[in-house]
N, CA and C of each residue as an Amber inpcrd file, in Angstrom:
protein
   348
 -35.6990000  34.3460000  28.0120000 -36.5640000  35.4270000  29.0210000
 -36.4280000  34.6840000  30.8360000 -36.5630000  35.6970000  31.2670000
 -36.1460000  35.4520000  33.0700000 -37.1910000  34.7130000  33.5210000
 -38.9170000  35.4430000  32.8470000 -40.0550000  34.7310000  33.5530000
 -39.8520000  33.0860000  32.7420000 -39.0040000  32.5320000  31.8380000
 -39.0040000  31.4130000  31.2000000 -38.2870000  30.7200000  32.4350000
 -37.5580000  30.9220000  32.5760000 -36.1030000  30.4270000  33.3190000
 -36.9230000  30.2120000  35.0510000 -37.6590000  31.1580000  35.0300000
 -37.9560000  31.1680000  36.6900000 -39.4610000  30.3420000  36.9360000
 -40.1080000  29.7100000  35.3510000 -41.2720000  29.2260000  35.8320000
 -42.2900000  30.1500000  35.9450000 -42.3880000  31.7810000  35.9360000
 -43.4580000  32.5000000  36.4650000 -43.2590000  32.6750000  37.7210000
 -42.2130000  33.0820000  38.4660000 -42.5990000  32.5900000  39.6550000
 -42.9560000  34.2390000  40.1030000 -42.1050000  34.3190000  41.5500000
 -41.9900000  35.1110000  42.1130000 -41.6840000  36.7570000  42.3000000
 -41.0730000  37.2980000  41.0310000 -41.0600000  38.7030000  40.9100000
 -42.3050000  39.2360000  40.7620000 -42.2370000  40.7640000  40.8130000
 -43.3680000  41.1890000  40.4990000 -43.7360000  41.3800000  38.6100000
 -42.5230000  41.4410000  38.3790000 -42.6290000  41.3850000  36.6820000
 -43.2650000  40.2500000  36.2020000 -42.7230000  38.5830000  36.8710000
 -43.2420000  37.4620000  36.3650000 -45.0090000  37.2080000  37.2960000
 -45.2520000  38.1570000  38.1190000 -46.6610000  38.3530000  38.1610000
 -47.3820000  39.0630000  37.1560000 -46.5800000  39.7630000  36.9520000
 -47.4520000  40.6620000  35.5620000 -47.3080000  40.0770000  34.4110000
 -46.4520000  38.9390000  34.2820000 -46.7970000  38.3250000  33.2130000
 -47.8880000  37.2690000  33.0990000 -47.8170000  36.2730000  34.0600000
 -48.8770000  35.6350000  34.6330000 -50.4800000  36.2970000  34.4530000
 -50.5960000  37.5040000  35.0230000 -51.7000000  38.4280000  34.6890000
 -52.1750000  38.3280000  33.2930000 -51.1140000  38.8570000  32.6340000
 -51.3320000  39.4090000  30.9670000 -51.9550000  38.0150000  30.1270000
 -51.5320000  37.1050000  31.0650000 -51.7180000  35.5670000  30.1560000
 -53.3440000  35.0790000  30.3460000 -53.5510000  35.7580000  31.4230000
 -55.5170000  35.3060000  31.9860000 -56.0500000  35.4700000  30.5080000
 -56.3400000  36.0300000  29.4810000 -56.8380000  36.4350000  28.4360000
 -56.7260000  35.5530000  27.0270000 -55.1230000  35.8230000  27.3810000
 -54.1790000  35.3800000  25.4680000 -54.4050000  33.8120000  25.6340000
 -53.9650000  33.7030000  24.4570000 -53.8190000  32.3320000  24.0510000
 -52.4620000  31.8870000  24.3060000 -52.1610000  30.8630000  25.1670000
 -50.6470000  30.5660000  25.5350000 -50.7760000  29.1770000  25.8180000
 -49.3030000  28.9160000  25.2480000 -49.0460000  27.3200000  25.4150000
 -47.3870000  27.3170000  26.2620000 -47.8530000  26.8520000  27.1330000
 -46.5110000  26.6890000  28.0750000 -45.8070000  25.3070000  28.0080000
 -44.3750000  24.9410000  27.8710000 -43.9680000  23.7350000  27.9810000
 -43.1290000  23.6520000  29.1640000 -43.5010000  23.2290000  30.3530000
 -42.3830000  23.5400000  31.5110000 -42.0370000  21.7700000  31.6900000
 -40.8920000  22.0660000  32.2290000 -39.7250000  20.8310000  32.3360000
 -40.1510000  20.5600000  33.9790000 -39.5200000  19.5750000  34.8820000
 -39.9490000  19.7560000  36.0190000 -40.1710000  20.5100000  36.9840000
 -38.6350000  21.5910000  36.8430000 -38.3610000  22.4860000  37.7570000
 -39.5390000  23.6820000  37.8650000 -39.2380000  23.7290000  36.3320000
 -40.2360000  24.8490000  36.0060000 -41.9110000  24.5020000  36.2430000
 -42.4810000  23.2800000  35.9840000 -43.7510000  23.2490000  36.2650000
 -43.7800000  23.3890000  38.1610000 -43.1840000  22.7820000  38.8580000
 -43.0290000  23.0420000  40.3380000 -43.4710000  24.4130000  40.4550000
 -43.0260000  25.2110000  40.0750000 -42.1920000  26.8250000  40.4600000
 -44.1860000  27.3260000  39.7120000 -44.5920000  26.8760000  38.4360000
 -45.8560000  27.3640000  38.1030000 -47.2590000  26.7450000  39.1940000
 -46.3620000  25.6780000  39.8150000 -47.6940000  25.3220000  40.6790000
 -47.8490000  26.0090000  42.2050000 -45.8530000  26.7260000  42.3270000
 -46.1410000  27.1610000  43.6280000 -46.7500000  28.6950000  43.2820000
 -46.2610000  29.3330000  41.8600000 -46.5340000  30.7060000  41.3210000
 -48.4610000  30.9880000  41.5480000 -49.1940000  29.7560000  41.0590000
 -50.7760000  30.2400000  41.2970000 -51.3490000  29.2480000  42.3180000
 -50.3220000  28.6620000  43.5670000 -50.8260000  28.0570000  44.5270000
 -51.4980000  26.8000000  44.0690000 -51.4180000  25.8830000  43.5720000
 -51.9690000  24.6620000  43.1080000 -51.2910000  23.4120000  43.6470000
 -51.3130000  22.4050000  44.5330000 -50.8280000  21.2540000  44.6760000
 -50.1520000  21.3850000  46.3890000 -50.1970000  22.6770000  46.8530000
 -49.4060000  23.3520000  48.1030000 -49.3570000  22.0450000  48.8690000
 -49.5950000  21.3020000  49.2550000 -50.0190000  20.1440000  49.9660000
 -49.1050000  18.8900000  49.4610000 -48.6300000  19.0080000  48.4840000
 -48.0770000  17.8410000  47.8440000 -46.5140000  17.9010000  47.9830000
 -45.7730000  16.9650000  48.5110000 -44.1500000  16.7930000  48.2910000
 -43.5980000  17.2160000  46.7060000 -43.9210000  15.9910000  46.0470000
 -43.5800000  16.1970000  44.7060000 -44.9110000  16.3130000  43.9280000
 -44.7030000  17.7490000  43.0870000 -45.5850000  17.6440000  42.1810000
 -45.7530000  17.3960000  41.2370000 -44.5300000  17.2340000  40.3610000
 -44.0580000  16.7500000  39.6130000 -44.8400000  15.0170000  38.9440000
 -44.6070000  14.7510000  39.8300000 -45.0360000  12.8010000  39.6900000
 -46.7950000  13.2410000  39.5860000 -47.5960000  14.0430000  40.0360000
 -49.1230000  14.6740000  40.0250000 -49.1770000  15.2690000  38.9680000
 -48.1680000  15.3590000  37.8120000 -48.5610000  16.3500000  36.6910000
 -49.9710000  16.4800000  36.0110000 -50.3950000  14.9230000  36.0290000
 -51.4770000  14.8390000  35.0960000 -52.5880000  15.3920000  35.6990000
 -52.4840000  14.9740000  37.3940000 -53.4570000  15.4870000  37.8730000
 -53.6220000  17.1450000  38.2220000 -52.6890000  17.4310000  38.2580000
 -52.2840000  19.2850000  39.0670000 -52.7490000  20.5710000  37.8420000
 -51.7530000  19.7940000  36.4870000 -51.5910000  20.9390000  35.3930000
 -52.6550000  21.4900000  34.8370000 -53.9370000  20.3520000  34.9340000
 -55.2640000  21.0920000  34.5890000 -55.9590000  22.0100000  35.4910000
 -55.5350000  22.1990000  36.4840000 -55.7300000  23.0550000  37.4690000
 -54.5940000  24.4650000  37.4970000 -53.3650000  23.9710000  37.2030000
 -52.7780000  24.9080000  36.6670000 -52.8820000  26.0400000  35.4150000
 -53.1150000  25.1900000  34.5990000 -53.8030000  26.0920000  33.3080000
 -54.6780000  26.8230000  33.4170000 -55.7860000  26.0060000  34.3410000
 -56.9860000  27.2930000  34.3660000 -56.9520000  28.4110000  35.6340000
 -55.9580000  28.3610000  36.3380000 -55.4130000  29.4580000  37.2220000
 -54.7840000  30.4140000  36.4170000 -54.3420000  30.1330000  35.2900000
 -53.2760000  30.8190000  34.6220000 -54.0140000  31.8410000  33.7040000
 -55.2870000  30.5190000  33.1920000 -55.5070000  31.8820000  32.0050000
 -56.9680000  30.2780000  31.4470000 -57.6790000  31.2560000  30.8550000
 -58.7620000  31.0240000  29.9780000 -58.5230000  29.8670000  28.7430000
 -57.4450000  30.5050000  28.3070000 -57.0900000  29.4300000  26.5200000
 -55.7040000  28.9610000  26.9140000 -55.2180000  28.5500000  27.8640000
 -53.3480000  28.3450000  28.1940000 -53.6680000  26.3890000  28.0070000
 -52.8830000  26.0870000  27.0780000 -52.5320000  24.6550000  27.0410000
 -51.2120000  24.5210000  27.7280000 -51.0950000  23.2160000  28.1830000
 -49.5960000  22.8230000  29.1300000 -49.4470000  21.8750000  28.8000000
 -47.6060000  22.0030000  28.2370000 -47.1820000  20.5270000  27.3550000
 -46.1510000  20.3720000  28.4220000 -46.0780000  19.3990000  29.9240000
 -45.4670000  19.2070000  30.5750000 -44.9070000  18.1580000  30.5070000
 -43.6890000  18.3800000  30.2740000 -42.2200000  17.3620000  29.6290000
 -41.7280000  16.6460000  30.8340000 -41.6960000  15.2820000  30.6650000
 -41.0540000  14.3900000  31.4040000 -41.2000000  12.8530000  30.8270000
 -40.6210000  11.5250000  31.6110000 -41.0260000  10.2330000  30.8020000
 -42.6110000  10.3360000  30.7410000 -43.5000000  10.9740000  31.0360000
 -44.8550000  10.6760000  30.6460000 -45.3850000  12.1930000  30.6780000
 -44.9050000  12.5290000  29.0740000 -45.4250000  13.8460000  28.7660000
 -47.2880000  13.9080000  28.7550000 -47.5630000  15.4440000  29.3540000
 -48.8150000  15.5180000  29.6200000 -49.2880000  16.7500000  29.0770000
 -50.1660000  16.9210000  28.2360000 -50.5660000  18.1090000  27.7010000
 -52.2340000  18.0140000  27.9600000 -52.3810000  19.2600000  28.2330000
 -53.7840000  19.6490000  28.5740000 -54.3860000  21.3470000  28.9000000
 -55.5240000  21.1250000  29.1080000 -56.0830000  22.7000000  28.8210000
 -56.9200000  22.5540000  30.1220000 -57.5380000  23.4740000  30.6360000
 -58.2170000  23.6420000  31.7810000 -59.0950000  22.3270000  31.9810000
 -59.8510000  21.7450000  30.6000000 -61.2060000  20.8500000  30.6440000
 -60.6210000  19.6230000  30.0250000 -59.4600000  19.6740000  29.4440000
 -59.1320000  18.1430000  28.6340000 -57.3920000  17.6860000  29.1480000
 -57.3130000  16.4710000  29.2930000 -55.7900000  15.9020000  29.4560000
 -55.9650000  15.1430000  28.2900000 -54.3450000  14.5320000  28.1810000
 -54.0580000  13.5650000  27.1930000 -52.6880000  13.2130000  27.7610000
 -52.1410000  12.0890000  27.6590000 -51.0270000  11.9360000  28.1800000
 -50.4120000  10.9650000  27.1930000 -49.1720000  11.0110000  27.0200000
 -48.4000000  10.6730000  26.0240000 -47.0990000   9.5310000  26.6700000
 -47.4220000   8.1060000  26.3410000 -46.4950000   7.2730000  27.5890000
 -45.3620000   6.5600000  26.7120000 -45.6150000   7.1980000  25.3120000
 -44.6350000   6.4050000  24.5500000 -43.0720000   6.3620000  24.6680000
 -42.6060000   5.4520000  24.9710000 -41.0970000   5.6410000  24.6270000
 -40.0920000   6.5960000  24.0690000 -39.8920000   7.1950000  24.8040000
 -38.6620000   8.4040000  23.8460000 -37.2950000   8.1420000  24.0980000
 -36.4090000   8.9970000  23.8390000 -35.1850000   8.7890000  24.3000000
 -34.9790000   8.7080000  25.5760000 -34.0290000   7.6800000  26.0530000
 -33.6380000   7.3820000  26.9760000 -33.0350000   8.8220000  28.3820000
 -32.6390000   9.9570000  27.5210000 -32.1810000  10.7500000  27.9330000
 -32.7480000  11.8050000  27.1960000 -33.2170000  12.8840000  27.7630000
 -33.5040000  14.2540000  26.7890000 -32.1250000  15.0260000  26.6410000
 -31.8840000  15.3510000  25.3900000 -30.7960000  16.1680000  25.3680000
 -30.9340000  17.9940000  25.3260000 -30.0700000  18.7000000  25.7530000
 -30.3300000  20.1460000  25.5630000 -31.0630000  20.5010000  24.5580000
 -31.7980000  21.3110000  24.5710000 -31.9390000  21.8500000  23.6700000
 -33.5310000  21.0760000  22.8870000 -34.0310000  19.7760000  23.2870000
 -35.1390000  19.0630000  23.0030000 -36.5290000  20.0480000  23.6310000
 -36.1670000  21.2100000  24.3310000 -37.3790000  21.6090000  25.0010000
 -37.9330000  22.7470000  23.9040000 -36.5450000  23.2450000  23.2670000
 -37.2050000  24.2370000  22.6610000 -37.1840000  24.5750000  21.5040000
 -36.8930000  22.9310000  20.8820000 -37.7010000  22.2630000  19.5660000
 -38.4660000  22.4520000  19.6060000 -39.6000000  21.5640000  20.6670000
 -40.8520000  21.2220000  21.1920000 -41.3780000  22.6920000  21.1870000
 -40.6580000  23.6550000  21.7150000 -41.8320000  25.0310000  21.8940000
 -41.9210000  25.6010000  20.3750000 -40.7780000  25.4180000  19.5070000
 -41.0710000  26.1190000  17.9390000 -41.8510000  25.2000000  17.6260000
 -41.7690000  23.7300000  17.6620000 -42.7620000  23.1020000  16.6450000
 -44.3640000  23.2880000  17.2270000 -44.4140000  23.4400000  18.5350000
 -45.4230000  24.1140000  19.1400000 -46.1260000  25.1500000  18.3290000
 -45.6210000  26.2040000  18.4270000 -45.8190000  27.2140000  17.7760000
 -46.0850000  27.5410000  16.4980000 -44.9770000  26.9530000  15.6240000
 -45.5250000  26.5760000  14.1620000 -46.8460000  26.3130000  14.0900000
 -47.4100000  24.8160000  14.6460000 -48.5200000  24.0160000  14.6770000
 -49.7050000  25.1590000  14.7520000 -49.3520000  25.7220000  16.0080000
 -50.4300000  26.7410000  16.2620000 -51.0110000  27.9040000  15.6270000
 -50.0280000  28.1060000  14.9950000 -50.2480000  29.7240000  13.5690000
 -50.4750000  29.0320000  12.4300000 -50.3710000  27.8720000  12.2310000
 -49.9730000  26.8720000  11.0060000 -51.6810000  27.0610000  10.4720000
């Protein structure tokens, strides 16, 4: 969807989507660009030049601003998995280069395990 591509950013439709997520159980799997757009959309880390390098610090605040039951899996060389209350880091070495579609596979696995 457009909201996914834009990271929940600026249009009124995207703002309505963010509002609808406030009470829903949501898992977001942003990459670098999407995470930085989410930060801007919910006004977290505005003073930070490079938000992605501070994902472990900023992601819980982003999750909390989006909604009560939001979990984020911020994908990068160091993955950050968090809710507004807890944060886990995955620093295991993975593929030196992420291939197209890996994020989609991750999102599918997260969905499968969340309803299993």
